[in-house]
C-alpha positions as CSV (number, residue, x, y, z in Angstrom):
1,X,6.9,-0.9,12.5
2,X,6.9,-0.9,16.3
3,X,8.4,-4.0,17.8
4,X,9.6,-5.7,21.0
5,X,12.6,-8.0,21.3
6,X,12.7,-10.9,23.7
7,X,15.8,-10.5,26.0
8,X,18.5,-13.1,25.6
9,X,17.1,-14.5,22.4
10,X,16.5,-13.5,18.8
11,X,12.7,-13.5,18.9
12,X,10.9,-10.3,17.7
13,X,7.3,-9.2,18.3
14,X,5.8,-6.8,15.8
15,X,3.1,-4.7,17.4
16,X,-0.5,-4.3,16.2
17,X,-2.2,-1.0,16.8
18,X,-4.0,-2.7,19.7
19,X,-1.8,-5.6,20.9
20,X,-3.0,-8.0,23.6
21,X,-0.7,-10.3,25.7
22,X,-2.0,-13.2,27.8
23,X,-2.6,-16.9,28.0
24,X,-5.9,-17.1,26.2
25,X,-4.5,-18.4,23.0
26,X,-7.1,-17.5,20.5
27,X,-7.9,-14.1,22.0
28,X,-4.5,-12.5,22.2
29,X,-1.9,-11.4,19.7
30,X,1.1,-12.7,21.8
31,X,0.6,-15.8,23.8
32,X,2.3,-15.9,27.3
33,X,2.0,-19.1,29.3
34,X,2.0,-19.5,33.0
35,X,-0.6,-20.0,35.7
36,X,0.1,-16.5,37.1
37,X,-0.7,-15.0,33.6
38,X,-4.3,-13.7,33.1
39,X,-6.2,-14.6,30.0
40,X,-5.7,-11.1,28.7
41,X,-2.9,-9.8,30.9
42,X,-1.9,-6.5,29.3
43,X,-2.3,-4.5,26.1
44,X,0.1,-2.2,24.3
45,X,-1.9,0.3,22.2
46,X,-1.0,3.2,19.8
47,X,-3.0,6.3,20.7
48,X,-2.3,8.1,17.4
49,X,0.9,9.6,18.6
50,X,2.6,7.3,21.2
51,X,2.6,3.7,22.4
52,X,1.0,3.0,25.8
53,X,1.2,-0.1,28.1
54,X,-1.8,-1.0,30.3
55,X,-2.0,-3.7,33.0
56,X,-5.3,-5.6,32.9
57,X,-4.1,-8.5,35.0
58,X,-4.6,-9.8,38.6
59,X,-0.9,-10.4,39.2
60,X,0.7,-7.3,37.8
61,X,3.0,-5.9,35.0
62,X,6.5,-4.5,35.6
63,X,8.2,-1.7,33.6
64,X,11.9,-1.3,34.1
65,X,11.6,-3.2,37.3
66,X,8.7,-1.2,38.8
67,X,5.1,-2.5,39.0
68,X,2.8,-0.2,37.1
69,X,-0.7,0.9,38.3
70,X,-3.6,-1.2,37.2
71,X,-5.3,0.0,33.9
72,X,-3.3,3.2,33.7
73,X,-1.8,4.2,30.3
74,X,2.1,4.3,30.7
75,X,3.9,5.8,27.7
76,X,6.7,3.5,26.3
77,X,10.1,4.5,25.0
78,X,12.9,2.7,23.3
79,X,14.9,0.3,25.6
80,X,12.1,0.1,28.1
81,X,11.9,-3.4,29.7
82,X,8.5,-5.1,30.3
83,X,7.9,-8.2,32.5
84,X,4.6,-9.9,32.9
85,X,5.4,-12.2,35.8
86,X,7.7,-12.3,38.8
87,X,7.6,-16.1,38.8
88,X,8.9,-16.4,35.1
89,X,10.5,-13.1,34.4
90,X,10.8,-13.3,30.6
91,X,11.7,-9.7,29.6
92,X,10.5,-7.9,26.5
93,X,12.6,-4.9,25.4
94,X,11.0,-2.0,23.4
95,X,13.1,-1.9,20.2
96,X,11.1,0.5,18.1
97,X,8.2,2.9,18.7
98,X,7.5,3.8,15.1
99,X,3.8,4.2,14.2
100,X,1.9,0.9,13.3
101,X,2.4,-0.3,9.8
102,X,1.2,-3.4,7.9
103,X,4.0,-5.7,7.0
104,X,5.0,-8.7,4.9
105,X,7.0,-11.1,7.0
106,X,9.0,-14.1,5.8
107,X,7.4,-17.4,7.0
108,X,10.9,-18.8,7.6
109,X,11.8,-16.0,9.9
110,X,15.5,-16.8,10.3
111,X,16.3,-13.1,10.0
112,X,13.5,-11.4,12.0
113,X,14.3,-7.9,10.8
114,X,13.9,-8.9,7.1
115,X,10.4,-7.6,6.7
116,X,8.6,-5.4,4.1
117,X,6.7,-2.4,5.5
118,X,3.7,-2.0,3.2
119,X,3.1,1.6,2.1
120,X,2.1,2.1,-1.5
121,X,3.1,-0.2,-4.4
122,X,5.6,-3.0,-4.0
123,X,7.2,-4.8,-6.9
124,X,8.5,-8.2,-5.7
125,X,11.0,-9.7,-5.6
126,X,12.5,-6.5,-7.3
127,X,11.2,-3.5,-9.3
128,X,13.5,-4.4,-12.2
129,X,12.3,-8.0,-12.4
130,X,9.0,-8.3,-10.7
131,X,6.9,-11.5,-10.4
132,X,4.0,-9.7,-8.6
133,X,2.9,-6.4,-7.3
134,X,1.4,-5.8,-3.8
135,X,-0.9,-2.8,-3.6
136,X,-3.9,-1.6,-1.5
137,X,-7.3,-1.7,-3.2
138,X,-9.4,1.2,-2.1
139,X,-12.7,-0.4,-3.2
140,X,-12.2,-3.7,-1.5
141,X,-10.4,-2.0,1.5
142,X,-7.7,-4.6,1.6
143,X,-4.2,-5.4,0.4
144,X,-4.0,-7.4,-2.8
145,X,-1.3,-8.9,-5.0
146,X,-1.3,-9.3,-8.7
147,X,0.5,-12.0,-10.6
148,X,2.0,-10.0,-13.5
149,X,2.2,-13.0,-15.8
150,X,-1.4,-14.1,-15.5
151,X,-3.0,-10.8,-14.4
152,X,-4.8,-12.6,-11.5
153,X,-5.5,-10.5,-8.5
154,X,-5.7,-12.0,-5.0
155,X,-7.1,-10.3,-1.9
156,X,-5.1,-10.6,1.3
157,X,-6.3,-10.7,4.9
158,X,-4.3,-10.9,8.1
159,X,-1.9,-13.9,8.1
160,X,-2.6,-14.8,4.5
161,X,0.4,-16.2,2.6
162,X,1.9,-15.3,-0.7
163,X,4.9,-16.8,-2.5
164,X,7.6,-14.7,-4.1
165,X,10.7,-16.2,-5.8
166,X,9.9,-19.5,-4.1
167,X,9.9,-17.9,-0.7
168,X,6.7,-17.8,1.5
169,X,5.6,-14.5,3.1
170,X,2.6,-13.7,5.2
171,X,0.6,-10.4,5.8
172,X,0.8,-9.0,9.3
173,X,-2.0,-6.5,9.4
174,X,-1.8,-4.1,12.3
175,X,-5.4,-2.9,12.1
176,X,-8.3,-3.9,9.7
177,X,-8.9,-1.2,7.1
178,X,-6.4,1.2,8.7
179,X,-4.9,2.6,5.6
180,X,-5.1,6.2,4.6
181,X,-6.2,5.1,1.2
182,X,-9.5,4.0,2.6
183,X,-10.5,7.7,3.1
184,X,-13.3,8.8,0.7
185,X,-11.8,10.4,-2.4
186,X,-12.8,13.9,-3.2
187,X,-14.2,13.8,-6.7
188,X,-13.7,17.6,-7.2
189,X,-10.0,17.1,-6.1
190,X,-9.7,14.2,-8.6
191,X,-11.1,16.2,-11.5
192,X,-8.9,19.2,-10.8
193,X,-5.8,17.3,-11.9
194,X,-4.6,18.4,-15.3
195,X,-2.3,16.2,-17.4
196,X,0.0,17.3,-20.2
197,X,1.6,14.7,-22.4
198,X,4.4,15.8,-24.7
199,X,5.1,13.1,-27.4
200,X,8.1,13.4,-29.8
201,X,7.3,13.3,-33.5
202,X,8.7,9.8,-33.8
203,X,6.8,8.7,-30.7
204,X,10.0,7.4,-29.1
205,X,9.9,9.8,-26.1
206,X,6.9,10.8,-23.9
207,X,7.1,13.3,-21.1
208,X,4.3,13.9,-18.6
209,X,3.6,16.9,-16.4
210,X,0.6,17.1,-14.0
211,X,-0.9,20.2,-12.5
212,X,-1.9,19.3,-8.9
213,X,-3.5,21.9,-6.7
214,X,-1.8,24.6,-8.7
215,X,1.6,23.0,-8.6
216,X,3.1,21.6,-11.8
217,X,4.7,18.3,-11.1
218,X,7.3,16.9,-13.5
219,X,7.0,13.2,-14.1
220,X,9.9,13.3,-16.5
221,X,10.3,10.9,-19.4
222,X,9.3,7.3,-18.7
223,X,8.5,4.4,-20.9
224,X,5.1,3.9,-19.2
225,X,4.0,7.5,-20.1
226,X,3.5,6.3,-23.7
227,X,1.0,3.7,-22.5
228,X,-0.8,6.3,-20.4
229,X,-0.8,8.7,-23.3
230,X,-2.2,6.0,-25.6
231,X,-5.1,5.4,-23.2
232,X,-5.7,9.2,-23.1
233,X,-5.9,9.1,-26.9
234,X,-8.6,6.3,-26.7
235,X,-10.5,8.4,-24.3
236,X,-10.3,11.5,-26.6
237,X,-11.3,9.4,-29.6
238,X,-14.5,8.2,-27.7
239,X,-15.7,11.8,-26.7
240,X,-17.7,12.2,-29.9
241,X,-19.3,8.8,-29.9
242,X,-19.9,8.0,-26.2
243,X,-22.1,10.3,-24.2
244,X,-21.3,9.0,-20.8
245,X,-17.8,10.1,-19.6
246,X,-17.5,7.0,-17.4
247,X,-17.8,4.8,-20.5
248,X,-15.1,6.5,-22.6
249,X,-11.7,5.1,-23.3
250,X,-12.0,1.5,-22.2
251,X,-9.9,-0.9,-24.1
252,X,-9.0,-4.6,-23.5
253,X,-5.6,-5.4,-22.2
254,X,-5.2,-7.8,-25.1
255,X,-5.9,-5.0,-27.7
256,X,-3.6,-2.7,-25.8
257,X,-0.9,-5.4,-26.0
258,X,-1.3,-5.6,-29.8
259,X,-1.2,-1.8,-30.2
260,X,1.9,-1.4,-28.2
261,X,3.6,-4.6,-29.4
262,X,4.4,-5.9,-25.9
263,X,3.1,-8.8,-23.8
264,X,0.1,-8.5,-21.5
265,X,2.3,-9.2,-18.5
266,X,4.5,-6.2,-19.6
267,X,1.3,-4.1,-19.9
268,X,0.5,-5.0,-16.3
269,X,4.0,-4.0,-15.1
270,X,3.7,-0.6,-16.9
271,X,0.3,0.1,-15.4
272,X,1.6,-0.5,-11.9
273,X,4.7,1.6,-12.6
274,X,2.5,4.4,-13.8
275,X,0.4,4.2,-10.6
276,X,3.5,3.9,-8.4
277,X,5.2,7.0,-9.9
278,X,2.0,8.9,-9.5
279,X,1.5,8.0,-5.8
280,X,5.2,8.7,-5.1
281,X,4.9,12.2,-6.4
282,X,1.3,13.1,-5.5
283,X,1.2,11.0,-2.3
284,X,-2.4,10.0,-2.7
285,X,-2.9,6.2,-3.0
286,X,-6.6,6.7,-3.8
287,X,-6.0,8.9,-6.8
288,X,-3.3,6.7,-8.1
289,X,-5.7,3.8,-8.8
290,X,-7.9,6.1,-10.8
291,X,-5.2,7.4,-13.2
292,X,-5.3,4.0,-14.9
293,X,-8.6,2.3,-14.1
294,X,-9.2,-1.4,-14.6
295,X,-12.2,-3.7,-14.7
296,X,-12.8,-7.2,-16.1
297,X,-9.7,-7.3,-18.4
298,X,-10.2,-3.7,-19.6
299,X,-8.3,-0.5,-18.7
300,X,-8.7,3.2,-19.4
301,X,-7.1,6.5,-18.5
302,X,-9.0,8.1,-15.6
303,X,-8.0,11.7,-16.0
304,X,-10.7,14.2,-16.5
305,X,-8.5,17.0,-18.0
306,X,-5.7,16.5,-20.3
307,X,-3.7,17.8,-23.3
308,X,-1.7,15.7,-25.7
309,X,1.0,17.5,-27.7
310,X,2.9,15.8,-30.5
311,X,6.0,17.8,-31.4
312,X,4.8,21.5,-31.4
313,X,1.3,20.5,-32.4
314,X,-1.6,20.1,-29.9
315,X,-3.1,16.7,-30.9
316,X,-6.0,16.7,-28.5
317,X,-7.4,18.6,-25.5
318,X,-10.0,17.0,-23.3
319,X,-11.9,18.6,-20.4
320,X,-14.2,15.8,-19.4
321,X,-17.1,17.2,-21.5
322,X,-15.8,18.5,-24.8
323,X,-12.7,17.8,-26.9
324,X,-11.1,20.2,-29.3
325,X,-9.0,18.8,-32.2
């Protein structure tokens, strides 16, 4: 969330991974007026580790009062002062040199620091009472948001708006398709996950543990684990009747709502909470979407290896090919 502040005022400029300054309105990221300003006057770019300033102009760029060499990368640090003109010396102060990150920014930006850095899953306006969930879709390679009441999913591109609690926000995308989640998912890595569900005899408590790369991760006891375990039961049930593993376990959200006795919007909230907890512990956004898979109003458990224990009894064991009861 790297940013510049404009000296002597409250304006804030959030930096894209390749951020252009100049007077050519539709070709720059920050417009600077003035006859002495070149169409593309300068760029600030993240090189993977640091932020660098380059002068691309005819009339010069000043850093901390000294003119910098033309088209040479100059590393930036916090509190550096940048000036693009001697005639109109508006000064930009480097306020943060954090790595680039996509943001949600309030359209009524009275408090410029009140932004949401986008990382994994975001329940808005709050996790306890969400209206929608913002998440990165690894197939579409874009940020999306889902209205939890309707289940409608909307794709977002740079500068698109969304409304939360009657407040308008817009997406500030630092670089198209820059998320780690766009990396190809290793299918062998995915299939190596082993899930162990422990359900109490009265089915009031469900605990989940996941073996990930030889490490047993404790997902503790959560309400949404029962939903995930129920989807695993559907998948185990289909093993004998459905030959193709990719077709096993699918169930409509409406049927799942009936089976659990909760609303479809509550189903959607629990699905996203299950995904969010997984990505928080495993730190793999790509895998998280495949724990509970969704398509055309249907969902299923995506795990390839799992065991369901009820009390002291093993109810089902599934290895992607065979199931033992």
